[in-house]
N, C-alpha and C positions, 0 to 999 in steps of 0.2 A: 671111626667116623664121628667129626663133630655133628651136633644136632640140626644146625642150619639146614646143611645139604639133605639131610634124612627128612627133615621137614618138608623142604621144598618138593623131594621126589615123591613125598606121600601127596602132597597138595596135587601133583600131577598125576595120582591115579596110582603110584606103586604100593602095593598091599604089602610085600617085603620090607619097606622101608618103614610103614605105618607099623606093623610087626614089631621092627627093632627099637622105635620110639616106644611101643606100648612094654616091650621088655625091661627097657631101661627103667620105667617109672611103676610097672604093676606092683611090685613089692611094697614100695612107701603108699600106693593108694589103697593097697589091700588092708594093710595095718591100720590107716587112717579109717577106714570103712568098718573096721572091726572092732575099733575103741568106740565108733562112735553108734554102730549097730547093736553091738554087745552080742553078737552069733556071727560065726565066722561063716556059716554056710550062705546066711543072708548076705553077709558082706560081700561074699565072693561072687553071688548071683547079681548082687547091683553092679560090682566093679565090671563084669561080664557085660551088663547091659551098657554101662557107660562106655566100654571100650567100642561096642557094636555103635552106640549113637556118635561116637566121636568118629569113626571111618566115615559113617553115612554124612557126617557135617565137616570132614576135614577141609572141603572147600571154602569154609566159611572164617577158618582161622585168619587173623590179620598177618600181615607180610611180617611185621616185627615182634610179634606176641610169642611170648615163649610158651611152648607145648604143655609143659607140667600143669602150670597154674590153670592153663585153657582145659585140660583135660580133667582135673581135679575139680572144677568149675562144674563141668558136665557130669562129674560123678555125684557131687554133692546134689544139683536139680535131679538126678535120678533117684538119689536116695530120698528127697523130699516127694517125689512123684509116689514113689513105693508105700513111703508111711502114710501118705494120704489117702492112696487106695487101700489099705489096711490089708496089702496081700502078706505082708511080713511082720513076724510078731519078735519082741525083744525079749531076749533070754539072757542077760547080763550075769544072772547068778551062776548059770551052769557053763556059758560057753567059754569061759576063761579055762576051768578044769580042764574041757575036751582038748583045747590048744596044747595045754600043757604036758597032757599025756602024750600027743602026737610029736611035741617037739622035745621031749625028753630032757626037760632042764634038769639042772641039780638044786638040790633042796634050798639052798640060799639064793640064789636067782629066781628060782620060782617063787618063794616067798615074797621077796622085793616086787616081782611083777605081779602077782597078786594083790600085794598092797596098792600099787599104782593103778591097776585096773579097777580095784574095789572103790579107791578114791575118786576117780574117773568117773564112774558109775553113779556117784553120788552128787555130782555136780548138777546144776541145772542144764538144759539142753544146749542153750546159748554159749555157756560158759566151757562146756566139755567140746563144743563144736570149736571155738576160738583155740582153747587149750590143746586140742588135738592139730589143729593146723600150725599153730607159732610153736609149740613145745614139740609134739611129735613129728611134724612134717617139716618143719622149719622154714615156712613160709614168713615173709614180711609182714607186718600190720597192716601195710597197704595192701599186699597182694590178697591177704584174707578178706579185706574190704572188699576189693574188687571181686573176688570169688562167691560172696556171701552176699554182698549188697548191704551189709551192716554197714554204717558210718563208721570212719577211721576213729573219731575218739571214743566211741562205743566199743570198738574192737580192742583199744588200748586198755579200756575201763574192763571189760569182759578179760583179757588176759591178765591183769593184774588181779581181779578178783579170784580168778581160777586158780593163779600161782598161789594166793594167801589161802584159799580153802585147800588145796592141796596139801601144801607145807604143814597147815594144823592138822589135816586127817592124817597125814603120814607120820608126823611126830608123835600123835595120840596112839596110833597103831603100833610104832615101833616102841612106845612103853613097854618095859616088862618083857620084852622078846628077847630069848637068848638066842644068839646065832651059834651053832652047832660047827666045831672046825673037825 
C-alpha cells in the first residue's frame, strides 16, 4: 500500500496503519540514531520514544508532509532532549564491537564498517549529524535543514566538510591494511 493512504488512516486514528509506517522506516531511523548515539541500546530506546511521540502527535503532520522526514525530526528532537537531560551516555568505542558480534559480519565487511564508524565518531557533532542524515539516511540538504533547523548553506558546508574529513580519515586508516582473501 502506498504511504499516502497509510498516513491518512494513521491520522484518522488507525494504529495498524501507523505501525506499518513505523515498520517501513524503523531500520533507517535506528541506524541513524546508532551512528549519532554510538550506543545501540540508547539508540533503540530513543527510537522507541520517538515512535511513541510520533503516534501521540500524528494529527499534527501536515497534509502533504512526508512521514519519514517528519518522524526523523521527532527522533532528532527526542535525542536532543535525552542528551540534555543526561539520561544516556555515549559509548562509541564499545558499541560497534557489540553490534558486529550480533550481526556476524565477515572480516572484510566488519573492518570496513569499523573504519567508517570510527571515522564518524571522530567528526564534530554537527558534521556527524549532517553526514549521517545526508550520506547515511539519504536525505537531501533541504530536508536536513528542515529537520535540524540548521540553515541550508550550513548543511551544505557541513556535508562537504564531513565528506572531506571522512575521506581523509578512511584513507589514513586504509594505508597498510592487508585485505585477507
